[in-house]
N, C-alpha and C positions, 0 to 999 in steps of 0.2 A: 309167670307173672301174668301172661295175657288171660288164662283161665281165671285167676284170682280177680282181675280187673272185670271180667265179664260178670263174675258172680256178685261183686261188689255193686256194679252197675244196676243188676237186675234187682237185687234187693233193695237198694236205695230206691229205685224207680218205682217198685211195688209199695213199698212203705211210703213213699212220697205222694202217689196216686191216692192211697187209702186216707192218709191225713187230709188231702184236699177234700176228698168226697165226704169224709166225716164232717168237717168244718163247714162245708157248703150246706149238706143236709141240716145240721144244726142251725144253722144261721136263719136257712129257709123257713125253719120250724119257729123262728122267733127268739132263739136263745142267743145270748152274747158270751156266756161263759160255758165250758165244758168241764166240770170238775174245778179245778184251780187254775186252769188256763183260759185266757181270753181266746175266742175263736180266730181273730185275726193272727195270733201268735201261731196256731195250729196250721193255719193256711200257709204262713211263711215258712214253717218247718216243712211242710210238705213240698212247697216249691223250691225250698233249698235241696231236698233229697231228690228232686227230679233233675235238678241242675248237676248235682254231683254224679247222677246216673249218666247224664249225658256227656260230661266231661270223661267219666271211664271209658264210655264206649268210643268217644273220640281218640283218646290215647291208644285203644285197641286198633281202630281203624287206621290211625296214622303209622302204626308199627307194621302193620300188615301191608300197607302201601309201600313202605320203605323195603320190606323183605321182597315184595314183587318186582322192584326195579333192579 
């Protein structure tokens, strides 16, 4: 389970950062929409991905701390 959570966390984090960067670059270029998505929506999706990644890593860290004691 720990391995799965690590991979989910990594994938969600990378995807979240990419979505945030795409949204920020497009907005700085003057766009409000990218395809059929508003850029604020992409930014929120990227933020949600990074939050999921943080929660996955937090679960892994707390499980490792329990085993250590």
